[in-house]
C-alpha positions in Angstrom: 87.5 104.4 117.6 86.4 107.5 114.4 84.6 105.6 111.6 87.3 106.2 109.2 89.6 104.2 111.2 87.0 101.9 111.6 86.6 101.6 108.0 90.5 101.0 107.4 90.5 97.8 110.0 87.4 96.6 108.3 89.3 96.6 104.6 92.5 95.1 106.6 89.9 92.2 108.1 88.3 91.6 104.7 92.0 91.2 103.1 92.7 88.7 105.9 89.4 86.5 105.6 90.2 86.6 101.5 93.9 85.5 102.4 92.6 82.7 104.6 90.7 81.5 102.1 93.3 80.8 99.8 95.6 79.2 102.7 92.7 77.0 103.5 92.2 75.8 99.7 96.0 75.8 99.4 96.3 73.2 102.3 92.4 71.0 101.2 94.2 68.5 99.8 97.8 67.0 99.9 99.4 63.7 98.6 99.0 60.8 100.8 101.8 60.8 103.3 102.5 64.4 103.4 101.9 66.3 105.8 99.8 70.3 104.7 101.7 73.3 105.3 99.4 74.9 107.5 97.1 72.9 109.7 93.8 72.9 108.1 92.0 73.3 111.7 94.1 76.4 112.8 93.3 78.2 109.7 89.7 77.0 109.9 89.5 78.8 113.4 91.5 81.9 112.4 88.8 82.2 109.9 85.5 81.8 112.2 87.1 84.6 115.1 88.5 86.9 112.5 84.8 86.4 110.7 83.3 87.2 113.7 85.1 90.2 114.4 84.2 91.8 111.2 80.6 91.2 111.7 80.7 93.2 115.0 82.5 96.4 112.8 80.3 96.4 109.8 77.3 96.7 112.9 78.9 99.4 114.9 79.3 100.8 111.1 76.1 100.8 110.0 74.5 101.6 113.4 77.1 104.8 113.3 75.6 105.6 109.8 72.6 105.3 110.3 72.2 107.3 114.0 75.0 110.2 112.2 73.0 113.7 111.0 74.5 114.3 107.7 73.3 117.6 105.9 69.1 117.0 106.0 69.4 113.3 106.7 71.7 110.8 107.8 75.7 109.7 106.9 73.9 106.5 105.7 71.5 108.2 103.7 74.3 110.0 101.7 76.1 106.7 101.7 73.7 105.6 99.3 73.6 108.6 97.3 77.2 108.2 96.7 76.6 104.7 95.5 74.1 106.2 92.7 76.2 109.2 91.5 79.1 106.2 91.4 76.4 104.5 88.6 75.2 107.3 87.4 79.0 108.5 86.9 80.0 105.3 85.1 77.1 105.1 82.7 77.1 108.3 81.4 80.9 108.1 81.2 81.1 104.8 79.2 77.7 106.2 77.0 80.0 108.8 75.9 82.6 106.3 74.9 80.3 104.7 73.1 78.6 107.4 71.3 82.6 108.6 69.9 83.7 105.4 68.7 85.0 106.5 65.5 84.9 103.8 62.5 86.5 103.5 59.8 85.2 102.7 56.0 86.6 101.5 53.1 84.1 101.4 50.7 80.3 103.3 50.6 79.2 99.6 50.9 79.7 99.3 54.4 77.5 100.0 56.8 77.7 103.3 58.9 77.7 104.1 62.1 75.7 107.3 63.6 75.7 108.8 67.1 72.1 108.2 68.9 73.2 111.0 71.9 75.0 114.0 71.7 78.6 113.4 72.9 79.3 116.7 74.0 75.9 116.7 76.2 76.9 113.4 77.5 80.3 114.2 78.4 79.3 116.8 80.0 76.9 115.2 82.2 79.5 112.3 83.0 81.6 115.0 84.5 78.7 116.7 86.5 78.4 113.7 88.4 82.1 113.3 88.6 82.3 116.5 90.5 79.6 115.8 92.5 80.8 112.6 93.7 84.1 113.9 94.4 82.4 116.5 96.7 80.1 114.5 98.8 82.8 111.8 99.1 85.3 114.5 100.2 82.5 115.7 102.5 81.6 112.0 104.1 85.5 111.2 104.7 85.6 114.7 106.8 82.3 113.0 109.1 84.1 109.7 109.2 87.5 111.2 110.8 84.8 113.3 113.0 82.4 110.8 113.8 83.0 108.0 117.0 81.9 104.5 116.1 78.8 103.9 118.2 78.6 100.2 120.2 
């Protein structure tokens, strides 16, 4: 199995756990004399089985990412870099939006707001970070399809 396949399976298992949680909560209380729609004991058993499977899969993914060479470091290093690029991009994008917000004044006595940062430069920085993120993410996805998952 390749990392990319394991990531898809991880997403499926995470969704499955969320669905099981919702089903358990839904069947946690019933009116006296009624029967639950589903057996909470069976749902708990299924939840625990899926949770163990997800734990093992995540551990394998993490081991593989830490052991796989990627550029000057490991795949895990690049994932950390990608995560931080996304945070930086979102920050600069929000900063540019906040600084460029126009305000309508109807009288001269109303408070006037001005930008404390260059909107154009901030937007260029956000665009550059978005490009870096896309390029790195594409290379990571390529590696995910080429790298075999470790045991």
